[in-house]
Backbone as JSON, one array per atom type, in Angstrom:
{
  "sequence": "XXXXXXXXXXXXXXXXXXXXXXXXXXXXXXXXXXXXXXXXXXXXXXXXXXXXXXXXXXXXXXXXXXXXXXXXXXXXXXXXXXXXXX",
  "N": [[144.52, 113.76, 183.04], [142.87, 111.86, 181.99], [140.45, 109.67, 182.67], [138.05, 112.4, 181.35], [136.83, 114.2, 183.57], [134.0, 114.61, 185.28], [131.9, 116.77, 185.19], [133.29, 118.06, 183.35], [131.83, 117.45, 180.91], [129.41, 118.5, 180.23], [129.93, 120.77, 178.63], [131.56, 119.64, 177.11], [130.12, 118.3, 174.92], [128.95, 120.33, 174.41], [130.31, 121.58, 172.8], [130.93, 119.69, 170.45], [128.91, 119.56, 169.62], [128.36, 122.22, 168.71], [130.17, 122.45, 166.78], [129.94, 120.44, 164.66], [128.04, 121.99, 163.3], [129.7, 123.06, 161.22], [130.63, 123.6, 158.43], [132.88, 120.66, 156.84], [135.99, 121.61, 156.2], [137.69, 122.3, 152.58], [139.51, 120.41, 150.1], [142.44, 121.41, 149.2], [142.31, 120.53, 145.52], [145.21, 119.92, 144.3], [147.18, 118.09, 142.62], [149.96, 117.82, 142.57], [150.98, 118.09, 139.8], [151.84, 120.05, 138.78], [151.6, 122.11, 136.3], [150.92, 125.23, 134.07], [148.55, 125.42, 131.14], [148.03, 126.81, 127.83], [145.87, 128.4, 128.14], [146.03, 129.19, 131.2], [145.08, 127.13, 132.62], [145.7, 124.65, 135.26], [147.21, 121.48, 134.18], [146.79, 119.6, 135.73], [145.41, 119.79, 138.31], [143.55, 121.25, 137.2], [142.51, 123.58, 138.2], [142.68, 127.42, 137.17], [145.33, 129.48, 137.21], [145.15, 131.93, 138.74], [143.4, 130.7, 140.63], [144.15, 128.82, 141.85], [146.65, 130.68, 143.07], [145.55, 131.88, 144.76], [144.18, 130.1, 146.83], [143.92, 129.33, 148.84], [142.69, 131.96, 150.63], [140.33, 131.67, 149.84], [136.94, 130.93, 150.51], [134.87, 129.19, 151.64], [132.15, 128.71, 150.58], [133.43, 129.42, 147.32], [135.44, 128.21, 147.4], [133.94, 125.7, 147.02], [132.76, 126.11, 144.7], [134.63, 126.62, 142.74], [135.19, 124.16, 142.51], [133.47, 123.07, 141.19], [133.38, 124.25, 138.94], [135.66, 122.76, 137.82], [135.3, 119.57, 136.48], [133.9, 120.8, 134.36], [136.01, 121.58, 133.06], [137.74, 119.53, 132.64], [136.42, 118.82, 130.89], [136.23, 119.91, 129.06], [135.3, 122.27, 128.58], [134.28, 125.98, 128.91], [134.88, 127.42, 131.58], [135.22, 130.16, 133.62], [137.76, 132.05, 135.39], [137.42, 131.76, 138.65], [137.33, 134.34, 140.8], [137.88, 136.82, 143.22], [135.59, 139.41, 144.27], [136.56, 142.83, 144.96]],
  "CA": [[143.69, 113.63, 183.54], [141.87, 111.6, 181.84], [139.34, 110.24, 182.31], [137.8, 113.56, 181.81], [135.44, 114.68, 185.39], [132.19, 114.55, 184.56], [131.83, 118.17, 185.86], [133.54, 118.88, 181.99], [131.02, 116.88, 180.45], [127.89, 119.45, 179.48], [130.76, 122.21, 177.84], [132.5, 119.33, 176.27], [129.11, 118.14, 174.27], [128.35, 121.37, 173.87], [131.75, 121.98, 171.95], [131.52, 119.0, 169.65], [127.21, 119.5, 168.42], [128.8, 123.58, 167.54], [131.34, 122.06, 165.82], [129.26, 119.51, 163.91], [127.13, 122.88, 162.49], [130.59, 124.5, 160.37], [130.98, 122.94, 157.39], [134.28, 120.5, 156.15], [137.33, 122.51, 155.4], [136.9, 121.7, 151.25], [141.11, 120.53, 150.87], [142.82, 121.63, 147.8], [142.31, 119.85, 144.38], [146.48, 119.61, 143.31], [147.92, 116.74, 142.71], [151.43, 117.61, 142.41], [151.29, 117.89, 138.19], [151.87, 121.53, 138.21], [152.24, 122.98, 134.38], [149.87, 126.01, 133.61], [148.29, 125.26, 129.73], [148.06, 128.24, 127.07], [144.48, 129.14, 129.18], [146.41, 129.17, 132.25], [144.13, 126.18, 133.27], [146.83, 123.53, 135.64], [146.79, 120.43, 133.53], [146.85, 118.59, 136.9], [144.1, 119.96, 138.94], [142.17, 122.23, 136.57], [141.99, 125.28, 138.76], [143.39, 128.58, 136.85], [146.4, 130.02, 138.14], [144.17, 133.0, 139.81], [142.8, 130.38, 141.75], [145.79, 128.12, 142.68], [147.46, 131.34, 143.88], [144.14, 132.41, 146.42], [142.95, 129.47, 147.18], [143.85, 129.79, 150.91], [141.97, 132.94, 150.81], [138.94, 131.36, 149.33], [135.76, 131.04, 151.72], [134.36, 127.31, 151.52], [131.63, 128.43, 149.12], [134.09, 129.64, 146.97], [135.98, 126.99, 147.03], [133.23, 124.93, 146.84], [132.29, 126.44, 143.24], [135.7, 126.57, 142.13], [135.29, 122.4, 142.59], [132.14, 122.28, 140.45], [134.18, 124.4, 137.98], [136.74, 121.61, 137.87], [134.84, 118.56, 135.82], [133.69, 121.55, 133.1], [137.24, 122.22, 132.28], [138.34, 118.5, 132.28], [134.97, 118.16, 129.21], [136.72, 120.85, 127.91], [133.97, 123.87, 128.14], [134.72, 126.64, 129.3], [134.86, 127.87, 133.37], [136.22, 131.75, 133.96], [138.46, 132.15, 137.14], [136.69, 132.23, 140.61], [137.95, 135.41, 141.5], [137.31, 137.22, 144.7], [135.4, 140.97, 144.05], [136.72, 144.31, 146.13]],
  "C": [[142.52, 112.96, 182.67], [141.08, 110.1, 182.47], [138.32, 111.54, 182.19], [136.67, 113.34, 183.06], [134.34, 114.84, 184.63], [131.27, 115.86, 184.63], [132.26, 118.93, 184.24], [132.46, 118.46, 180.92], [130.22, 117.31, 179.63], [128.97, 120.18, 178.94], [131.28, 120.92, 176.26], [130.87, 118.24, 175.16], [128.5, 119.15, 173.27], [129.21, 122.48, 172.38], [131.32, 120.89, 170.5], [129.85, 118.81, 168.82], [127.95, 121.0, 167.77], [130.02, 123.11, 166.44], [130.85, 121.39, 164.22], [128.66, 120.57, 162.42], [127.77, 123.1, 161.67], [131.04, 122.95, 159.29], [132.62, 122.33, 156.77], [134.89, 121.52, 156.25], [136.77, 121.24, 153.42], [139.42, 121.72, 151.19], [141.45, 120.36, 149.1], [143.3, 120.22, 146.74], [143.96, 119.76, 143.94], [146.69, 117.95, 143.49], [149.33, 116.17, 142.15], [151.89, 117.27, 140.78], [151.1, 119.4, 137.98], [152.37, 122.21, 136.98], [150.86, 123.79, 134.4], [149.37, 125.35, 131.91], [148.38, 126.91, 129.02], [146.53, 128.61, 127.61], [144.39, 129.08, 130.06], [145.33, 128.41, 133.04], [145.3, 125.07, 133.48], [146.07, 122.03, 134.57], [146.83, 119.21, 134.49], [145.55, 118.99, 138.08], [143.02, 120.56, 138.23], [141.36, 123.42, 136.93], [143.09, 126.05, 137.66], [144.52, 128.86, 137.64], [145.88, 131.07, 139.08], [143.92, 132.17, 140.93], [143.58, 129.49, 143.04], [146.42, 129.35, 143.64], [146.04, 131.6, 145.34], [143.54, 131.19, 147.19], [143.33, 129.0, 148.99], [143.36, 131.06, 151.55], [140.45, 132.64, 150.69], [137.74, 131.14, 150.34], [135.4, 130.05, 151.11], [133.09, 127.26, 150.44], [132.29, 129.01, 147.74], [135.01, 129.15, 146.43], [135.16, 126.04, 146.19], [132.43, 124.87, 145.31], [133.44, 126.42, 142.07], [136.01, 124.8, 141.65], [134.14, 122.25, 141.26], [132.56, 122.79, 139.44], [135.28, 123.16, 137.25], [136.6, 120.84, 136.56], [134.37, 119.58, 134.16], [134.86, 121.66, 132.67], [137.47, 121.18, 132.01], [137.85, 118.34, 131.02], [135.89, 119.42, 128.75], [135.7, 122.36, 127.5], [134.86, 125.16, 128.96], [134.34, 127.13, 130.86], [135.59, 128.57, 133.9], [136.73, 130.97, 135.53], [137.2, 132.22, 138.02], [138.03, 133.11, 140.9], [137.22, 135.9, 142.28], [137.0, 139.07, 143.92], [135.68, 141.57, 145.02], [136.12, 144.78, 145.86]]
}
């Protein structure tokens, strides 16, 4: 059924506009070098073991916060684990 019938275009445009407002998913920073150091920080992606284990459950904002802390950890600065408050 291609090309799309003209009467379908308004719905398609509406769907496209609403999808553009959603934030882009944040990909896992995993680089497949998975080993935790003595501080529970992965030597490959610089996430904590806790952050790695719950990555799929984190909200977009929580993932952004993990990504913000990674460069700090790479520079040797303390950056505590992002964990959900229950």
